[in-house]
N, C-alpha and C positions, 0 to 999 in steps of 0.2 A: 606799551607795556603789556597790555592784555594779549596782543598778537605774539609778543615774545614768549609769554607764559604758555600759550597754546602750542607753539612749535617745540618748546622745551619738553612739555608733557608728551607730545607725539614722539619725540626722539627717544625718551625713556621707554615708552611703550614698545617702540620698534626694537630697542636693545633687549628688552625682556622677552619678546617673542623669539628673537634669534637665539637667545640664551636657552629658552625652553626647548626649542627645536634641536639645539646641539646636545642638550642633556638627553633628549629622547633618542637621538641618533647614537649616543654613546652607551645607551642601556643595553647590556648583553641580552640576547634572546636565547632562552634555553631550548636546545634541540629536543624534538619529540623523543620520548622514551622508546626503546625497542618494543615492538608490538608483542612478540612472543614472551618476553620477560614480564611485561606488564600483565598480559593475560594470565600467566602462571600465578602471579600475585593475586589478581582479581579472583581467579577460580578458587584458589586456596581460601580466600576470605569468604567468598560466597558459600562454599561447601562447609566451612566452619559455622557460618551463620545458620545454614539449614540444619546443621546437626545440634545446635545449642539453643534453638528457639522453637516454640510451638505456636500454633495458630488457632484462633477462635473465629468461627464463621457464623454470622447471623442468618438464620433461615426464617424468612417471613415473606412468603410469596405475595407479590403485588404491592408491598410496602417499599418506601424509598430506601430503607436501610437493608433490604434483602441483599444478601451476599457481601455485606460489609465485613471487614476482617480486622482483627487485632492480633498483632504478633508480639509475643513476650518471651523473655528468657526463661528457660526451663529451670524450675526449682524443685519439682517433684517428678522425676522420670516415670514413675508408675502411673501417673494420671495425666501427664502432659507429653504425649508422643512428639518427637521431633518432626519437623517438616520433612527432613530427609527420610524418615521412616515410611513416607508415602510414595517413595520412588517406585515407579512402574506398578502401582497398586491396581488391583482388578476392579476397584470401585472408586468413586470420588469421595474425598479429594485425591487426586492422582498427580504425583510429581513426575514430569517428563523432561527429557533433554533433547536438544537437537544440535547438530554440528553446522556451523556457518563458515564457509571459506571466504576470507577477506584479508586484505593486507599481507597476503602471502603466507598466512597461517590458518589453522583451523580452530575457530572459537567453539567452545561448548557453552550452550545457554540452557539454563533450567527455567521451567515454568510450571506452576502448580495449577492444575485444572480443577476449579471448584465445580463448574458446570459447563458442559459443552455447548448448550444451546439447542434449539429445535428448528430454527429457520434455515437461512441460507448463509453460506460463507463468502467473504469477499476475496478478491485477489490482492496481492501486495501493493497495488497501485490505486486501489479504490479509496474513496473518502469515507472514514468511519465516524459514527456518532457514538461516543463512549464517555461514561463517567469514569474518573480515575483519581487516584491519589499517588503522589510520587515522593519518594525519599531517596537520599543517596547514602551510601555506606562508606565509612572511613574507619581506619584503625587508629586508635589512640595509643600513643607510645607508652611504654613502660616507664614508671617513675619509682623513686625510692619507697613510695607509700602504696602504690597500686600496680598490679600487673597490666600488661597490654590487653586491650579489649576492643570489640567492634561496636561502633556507634552508628545509629541511623539518624539522619537529619531531614526533617520535612522541608520540601521546597515548593510544592504546588498541589492544588486540588481543584477539580471541577466536578461538582455534584449534579449540576443541571446543565448538561451540554446543549448549546444552541446551534453550533455550527460543526460541520464535519472536519476531520483532520485528514489531509491527503497523505496516505501512507508512503507515497513515492518521495515526498520531501520530509517525512518524519524520520526519527532515528531508526537505524537499521533494526534494532531489537523489536520495535513495533511491527515493522513490515514483515519480519520473519515469524511472527506469532499470530497476528490477527487472522490470517487465512486458516488457522487451525481451529477456529471457533465459528459459531453460528449465531445469528440473531435469534430473538424470541418473538413475542407478539407485543404490539402496542395498541392500547385502547384509549381514545380521546375521552377526557373527563369533562364534566360540566364547567369546571373552572378554567378550562383551556389547556390544562396540563395533559400529559400522556402517561398512562400507567403501563410500565413495561414489565413483562413476566417471561419466565423461561429463557432469558437471554444467557449468552455465554459469559462466564465470569472466571477470572484467573488472577494469579499473582505472578508477575514476571521478574526474574532475577537476571539482570542484564550486565555483562561485563562492560567496562568502560569503552572498549574498542567497538562495541555495538551501540554505544550511547553517545556521549559528548566528548570522549577521550581527553582532549586538551582543555576541556571545561567550557562553561558558558557563564552568563552573567550571574547566575544564582547557584551554580554547581562547580565545585573545585575540580581541577584537572585530575584525571585518572580515578574517578569515582564510579564504582559500580552503582547501578540504579535498581530500585525496587518499586514496581508499579502494581497497585491493585486496580483491576479494570473491570468494568461492566459494559459489555458490548451490546448496545441497544439497536442500532440500525446502520445502514451504510448507503452510499451513493455511488453508482457506477460512473467512472470517469473515462474520458477519451483524450489522452495526453497529446496525441498528434493531430487532433481535430480532423480526422479523416472520415468521420461518420461511422467508425467501428469502435465500440467500447473496448477498453483494454482487456476485459475478461474474455471477450471473443477472440482476442489475439494471443491467448494462451494456448498455443497449438498443441502442446502435449498434455494439457488439461491437469497440471499438477497444482494449480492455484497460485503460481508465481510466474511473473515475467521479469526478465533480467536485462540489464544494459551493461555489458562487459567491456565497453570501450576504454574505460579508465584503467590503463595498465599499471598504475601505481596501486590502486585498490585491488585489481585483479591481475596480478603478474602471471598467473598460470590459468587463465580463463579457459573453460571448456568450450566446445562447440555449442552455440546457442540454439536450443531446440525451438525457440520461438522467433527465429529469423528466417523467413521463408526463402528469400533470395540470397542468403548467406553473404550479404554485403557488409556485415558487421553492425548494422543498425537494426535493433529488434523491431518487430512489426508494430509494437505499440508506440514507437517513436518514428516510424518510417512512413512517409507519405506515398510511397510506391512499394507496396509490400512484396510484389513478385518481380520487381526489377525489369518490367517490360516497357518502361518509358511512358506509361499511362498512370496517372495518379489514382490511388484507391478511391478517392472521393468521386472522380470522374467515372470509374468503372461501375460503381454501385448507384449512380444517379439514374433516376427513372426517365423514360422518354417524356417530353413535355406534354404529350397528349394522354398520358396515363397517370395523372395526378388529380386526386379528388374524384368526384362523381362525373363520369363522362359517358354519355349515351346510356344512362341508367345503370352503369356499372361502377361500383365503388372500388377505386384503385388505392385508396388510402390517402391521407392528407400530406404525408411526408414527401419531400422532393427526392429522397433517396430510399433505397430498400432497407428495411431492418434486417438484422441477421437471420431471423426466422419470422414467419408470419405471426401476426398479433391479433388476438380476438378483442372485441369491444369490452371496455371496463364498465361493468354494471353500476358502479358507484358514481359514474358521471353520465347520467341519462341524457344530458343536453349536448354531449359531444360523442361522436362515433370514432373511436380510436382504431377501428379495424384496419389492419394492413394484411391483405390476403396473400401477399407474395413476400418471400424472403429474398436475400441476395441470390441471384441466379448463378448457375454453373454455365459453362460454355454451351451455347445453344445447340440443340440436337434435332430440331425440326427440319423440314425440307428446305432446299435452297430457295432464295427469294425469286430467282429466275431459273426454274428447274430445267427448262428446255432451250436455254440459250446456247447455241453451238459455239459462239465466240467467247463464252465465259462458263465453261461446263463444270468447273469445280469451285469449291468454297474459296472465296476471295473477298477483298475489301469491297469490290463492286458487285459481288454476288454472295453475301453472307447467308448463313442459315437463319431460319426463323426460330424464335423461342416457342416452346410448348409449355403448358402449365406445369408439367412435372419438373422442368428446369428450375423452377422457383421453390419447389417444395420437397424434392427427393431427399431422403435421408438414408445414409450420408450422401453428401455431394461436395465436390471441390468447387468452392465459390469462385467466381470469375476473377476477383481481385487477387486471388492466390494462385491463379493458373496462368503461367507465362507462355503456355503453348498456343494461346489464342491471340495472334497478332492482328486479327481483322477488326480493328477498332478505329474510330475516327476521333481526333482530338477536338 
């Protein structure tokens, strides 16, 4: 009897599972909205929000609440200037906009610069340490009792960030704006915390196409996002693990590296300025940047006899060359971080066998020697970006 009950219950469970799966299969899936039409709606709502709200900014250098913001609806235009009134202002706060080509359309994104920062800017694939508060914007439909209006809903806040966010995997709106800001200074405190000052701070107004578009667990589909951010610090990343940080693979130096291979997102992709060998793979994701058949990591590796202190000469502890030479960090007296040589260019010294009649020119069996200037000349075409030098050994 007990065995019969067991199989009966198992049968019912199986029927239920099949039924649930069929119900799921029959559920219609709403196709994504047209990107241009949705952006037009988002942009109109964002611009209305910027024109009907004002901002209050806390100025308290060194305190946790420094650059906190409160945004409220305008009730007295004479004392409450709209956020839109700061558009292209000569002083801070300054409302700026930038165009972003994605999904076959051109998005316009606004961001209010509260403070630019005084330190260093990241590229759009670095890891950023930032405090932030996020809200999403929705339009409430008109009713018999009230007109339509815009509403913000809180969804997340990080006041004390402990880990960095990789901009390469974050929403597009973050990657498009953080390179416009700089870090400040960080001072360790007796209680173990860090006091940040002079950091970049802003409010980002992100159309849904540069955010979560079809939505996420806590954000409805097609919701523009509003982030207030405080940019404390960042970490350089190397996404292809080739020994060269992404920011050093920003060939044109504009603060952005791009991957245009997804033709759905980039149907009209331009020529990538950060793709040395033009194989479609940007340098920051390419293990052989110059397409010469030798990996970047191999090309920048040091000779085994030039690692550490050899014969009284300090060649540096790393097994591969840094981008540029590095001086010792005085804050770590027990470790010498000196790297006297950066990544070399094609060697320009004399031939290894200068008087060999059987091998009179530069070749794999008679390569040129490196001279010190090959490691330090500025500017120089580093060897992993120079496909004209085939004299290498795997």
